[in-house]
N, C-alpha and C positions, 0 to 999 in steps of 0.2 A: 678312710669306710665312709663307703658310701651312706649317702642318707636313707636310703630305703634299709641299710640292713639294720638300723638303728630303732627302729620297732619290731624287725623281723627277729631280733636278739630277744626279747619276750617270749616271743613262739619256741625259738628256737633252745633256749639255754632252762631247757627243764632238768630234771635231775637224771634224767637218761641221756642229756646232750650237755652236760655241765662242762665236761672237758674241752668243748671249744672254746677260743677265745676271738679276739678281732681279726688274728694274723688267721687263722683257717679263713676269714671266708675273704678272702683275694682269690680263691677259686671262682666265685660267683660268678655266672656268666655275664654278659652282656646285654642281655635284655633287661636287667634291673638296671643299667645307667638312666634309662631315660624317663625314669621315676625319682629321681634324687629332688628336683626342683616342687613336683607334687605332694610326693609324700613328705617336705620336709614340712607343709602346711596343712596336710591330713594325716595325721599322725596313725598309723594300722592299731595303736593299742591306746584305751583309753583309763585312765586313772579312776573313773567312776563309773568302768566298767560293771554289771553287777555281778554274782558271784552266785553260785547255788554248792550246798555241804555236799548235793548227793553226787559231784562231780570229780570232786576230792579234790580242788582249786585247777582243775582244766577249764572252768568257764571262759579264761582270759584266754588262752589256747585256742578255746571253738570259736569264738568269738573273733578274735585277731586273724585266724586261717581262714574264716570265711569273708570278713573284709579283704582282705589281702586278694584272694579269689576274685570276687566283688570287681573292684578296681582294678586289677591288669586287664579284665575283660573290656571292660568301658575304655580303659585310658589304650588298649592294643587291637582296636576294631580288625584291623587288615589281617591282624595275626594271633588273632585270639585263641588260638587252638593249639600253636605252639609256645607261645607265649604260658598259656596256663599249662600245659603240660611240663614245661621247664620250669616253672614255679613249682607245681608240685614235687617234681622230684629233687629239685634242690632242699626243698622243705623237709620233705621223710629222709633222706638221706642222713641231713643232719641230728637226723632223731632215732640213726644205727638201723635204719631201715634199709634193705636191697631194691635193686629195680630194676625191670628191665622193659624197654621203649621197643616196640614190633613194630613195623611199619604195615597195612595192612592193604600193601597192593593198591593203591589209588583208588578206595572205595566210600569218599567221605560221602557219597550217596549213589542211590542203583535207579538211576535212568533208567538204564536199558533194561529192565527189568518191568517198567511201568508202559511201554509202550514206545520210546523215544530212542527205538531202535537205532536209528542215524548216529547216535550220540555215543561218544565212550564215556566209562562211568569217569566224574569228575575231569571232562577237558583240559580245563586249566591247572590240572597237576597241583592241586593245591598243596599246602603243607600241613603237618598237624594231623593226617589221617594213622594218625599211630595206637597202639595200644600200650597202657602203662601200668605193669604189673609189681604189684607195693608186697614183700613178706619179710620176714626178718630171717629166716632160713632157706636162701635161695635155693635148696636141695631138696628141700621137703615138699610132699606134697600135703596143701592144708586139706582138714578136713569140712571146715567151712570157707566158701569164698564169698566176699562181697562184692557185688556188681553195681558200678554206680557208670555213668558217659561224660562226658567232656562236651558233646554239641559238635554241629555241624555248623560252623559260621562262614567257612572261606567258598563253599558254595553257593555264597548269596553272590558270586562273580559272575553267575553263568544265569541267567533269567526264566530257562528252563528249569534252573535246580531250584527254586525260589520254594517251591511245594514241598520240598523234602527238607528246608534246611530250617536251621534255630534264626529265634526272631534275632535280630542286631541289639550289641548290649550300648543300651543309649541311657537308660538310667540309673545315674551316679549312685553311690553308699551315701545313705543316710541314718543314723543311728536316732529312731526317737523312743520313745519312754518304753515301748513294749513292741515298736514294729523295728525291720531291719529292711527299709529302702534299697533296690538295688536291681540290674538285671542278671537274671540265675538266680535271685535268691530266692525264688519259689519253686525251682525245680535243680537242676543239677548241682550249683556250686552248693547249694545248703545239704543236699544228699553227699556228696564228695566230702564237705569239712564232718558231716557227723559219722560219716562211718568209720574214717580215719582215726580221728579221737578215739572213738567206741574200739577200737580194736587196737591203738596205741596204749589204752589206759588200763585195758584187761590184761595184756602181756605184761607192762610193768609193774602192775599190782600183784602178780602171780597168781590170777585166776585161770588161768588158761596158757597152755604152751604155746612158744612161740612158732610150734610148728605146726598150730590145729588151725589156725586163721590166716588169710591174707585177703589182700584184695586189689581189684582191677577196675582202673577207669577205661571202657570200652571208646573207641572213635565213635562219631557218630552221636547219633541223639536219638537210637533204639528202633529208626525206622527201615534201617536196613539189619539184616543179620549176618552179612558178611563179617562185621568185627568179631562180632561172639562166637562165630563159628571158626575162624581165623587163630583166635586165640584158644578155644578148647581144642583144636587139631594139635595146635603147636604145645601145649603145656599138659594136656591131658589123656592123648591118646593113649597111651597106654594104661594109666593108673585112671580113675575114678574118684573126685570129687565127693563126699559125700551129701553134702547141703548147700545150695546157692541161696544169698539174699540178694534178693534183685535191689537195687533203689529206686524208686517210682516215686513220683509227688504225691502220695495218697491222703495228704493230710492227718499223716501218724496215725492212720489207719492199718489194719492187717485185711490184706487182699483174702476174699477166700475163692474169689471167681473172677477170670479175666474174660471180659467181652470177646466175643465173636467178633473178626472181622475180615470185611472183602472188600478189597481192591480190584477193579477194573476201570478199561477204557469204553465209554459211552462215544458211539457215533453216529452222526446223522450225515443224509443227503437229501438236497433240495436242489432245485432250481435256479441254477446260476446266470449272472447278467451285470450289467452295468446297474446302476442306482438310478440314473437317468431313466432308464429304457423303461416303458408300459406298454404293455399288450394283452390281447383281449386272456391270454391264459397266466399272465403272471404280473398281479400287483403287488408289489413286495412289502409297499406302506402302508395298504390299505388295509382298515380297522374290519374285524370280521372275517378275513378270507381266511379260510381252515382248509387243511386239508382232507381229499374224500375217504371215509369211511368204509374202509373195505381190508378183508384180512390180506388181499394178497398186495404182494409190493406193486406198487404203480408209483405213477411221477405224480408230483407233488405239487400243491400251487404255494406253498412255504419255503422260505430261505431254511436253508440246512441249519441256521443259527437261530432260528423261530423255533424250527420242531425240537433241536437240541434242549432250549431254555423249556418247549412244552416238558418235555421226557426229566429233567431235572426235577420241575418243579411237581411233578407227580410223586416222586422217587423218593423228594424232600419230605413231601408232606404225609406219605406213609412211614417214611421214615423217624420216626420222632416221638419223645417218649415224656411222662410228666414229670418235673422235679421243682416242688414247691409252687406249683401252681403254675409253671412257666414252662411252655413247649421248648426242649433244646435240641437243638438239629442232630440227629443220630450220623446223617450226612453230612460228610466233607468235601467239597471240589477243590480238588488240589491242584488242579492243572485244567486252562480252558480255551480251545485256541479255534479261531474261525480262520483264520489266512484271508480274513478281505480287508480294502484298503477303504478309504474314503468314497471311491466312488464302483466299489464293486459290492454285489452280493456274494459271497461264496457258495463253491457247490458242495462242499462237505465242511464239516466242523466236528470235533471229538473234547471229550473233556473229561479228564483224570479223575476219580471219586473214588472214597473209602467210606464204609459203611459199616457201623459198628450194630456189633448185634447182641443186645443183652440176653436172648434167651431164644430159643427154639430157631435152631441155626437151618435145617433143614426147609423151614416152612419160610425163612427170612427171603433166600436162594429162589424159594421155588417163586414169592412174591416178584423179586426185581425179574424174574423173566418173563411172567405175564405180563407187567407193567412196559418192559422193552416190544414184547410182543404184541400187544396192542397199538403198538404205532408202526405201520410199515416202513417209515424210513429210516428206524432207529436200529442200532445192533449195540451188543454188547460183548465183550471179551473179556471173562474172568483172568486178571493176573495172578493176584494171589488169593488165597480163603484161609484161615485160619478160625476153627471151629472153639465153640467157649472151649476155657483151660479151668479146671480147677487145681488150686493152689493151698498149700499145707496153711492151716488157719484155727491148729485145736488150742493153741495155747491160751492160755486164760490170764483175762483180765485186758485184754485190747477190745476196740471197737471195728466190727465187722463189715467189708462193704466188696464193692463190685467196681474192678478197677475199667474205664473203659478206653482209656488211651494206649495208644501203639506200643509196643514192647516187643523186644526180641528173647523174651525168656523162652519160649519154645524151642531156640536154636540149642538149649542146652537141654530140653527134655527131649529133642527128636535123636540127641548122642545118647541118650539112656533112660528109659522110664523110672530108674530106680531113685534117681537123683533127688532128693526133696528141695522143692523149690516153695519160696516163701518171697512176697511181695509186700516190701515196707517204705514208709521215706517220709519225711517231712516237706509241707509245703503244698498248697492247695494250685490246683492246675487253672480254674476261674483268675488267678491272679497272675498267670504268666503272662509275660508279653505286655501287661498292660503299662502307661505311665508310671502308676502308682505299685508297680510292682514290688512284692514286698513277703515276708515273713516275720511271726511273730517271735520273740526270744527264748519264749515258753515252748513253743515248737520248735525249735533247733535245739534246745538243751532236753526237750522231752525224747528229741529223735535219740540222742546218743545212751541215754537210760536204757531207752526200748530196744535199740540196738544190741545193747550188752545182752538184755533179758535174753533177746531172741538168740544171739550167742549161745550162751550159756544153756540156754533149755535144750537146744540141739546138741552141745556136745554132752550134757547128761543122758539125753537120750541114747547117744549114741554110743557111750561108755560099755 
């Protein structure tokens, strides 16, 4: 038996999977083999793992599954998506769940939508761009659907895709006193683990019917709506799910409102030439040279790059909000290109930007237009615009918050406004991608309890 399977037995041999023996695991796919030596020295389970009575003995399952998800990502960076999907698929099947894996037509990111029209979606035809649908009864349409994401790591091979892909799995797993370190711990790895354990526990305990709840792990990281739309069309085109619980790193808060989002391409033009040349009209590196103030489009005295940076600075200063005494930028520069070489000053430059709007969406659009129009050499093409979204947040006992991250939740709402949409999840976005990325065990365990509470409340309401 592979050494990887020894720790996994403690996950898989729950009462619901007690019929499985060592012989059954011979069908585990080959992707587990590279982990023999690594996991023999880093057991997925520790006998000292703390337990919480509220999880009825499921704490070890939660922490072990969570650790396996993080470690497989760090060890298989070049194929994290497919490896993680395969791990989840094998794990849930051994617990008696049915799965359906659907390729999402090479849509791990949406370059074409953001202005890189010359490039195809996912030009490297990367693997792992699949939705994984998990349910007990494959013939039932669930009343409640749990939604999480697998991330988007393979797109890192393409430099143009970097703004739209997840951060690489570089932080190794480490279990502290109350902190769990590792890439993905502050986001989708924790969400996947807590959602599945809550669903399996509710079904196993008989609190909900196996037909009532299901889970989907969507391809990508939520920046593209294609995986969500593809999943919805395939499985719910003829019948509607009643409620969708979107798993996002909300720090265990129930989201009452999703910030608006504007995505566009900012373009600038300027006088171009060789960097070594200086004439009466063009001194690209001389301080103090500014473009003439005019409402008309006119030749500029500045390079396109310099003008673009001016516009980005103006937008960044305008779109920020105060949080705990500090300014947190509401604008994210997703892509910045000048086309310049060491010896040239470019004629054109452009930047793809995302601006989060916590309130007064129409006023934000108007402000952007005014700033752009104030610089004659700058223009902006609006690629996407999502107004503020109100989410279901009437459940008592939860801290409410406004979520400012990018989410594909509106993809479900666009199909039917009658779908109840809820957003909740463990993990603090401020920790994502840091060398010390982590989640507390308290947050992870609380997420399982809270997901159960939310599911039961929905089913009680809909009964």
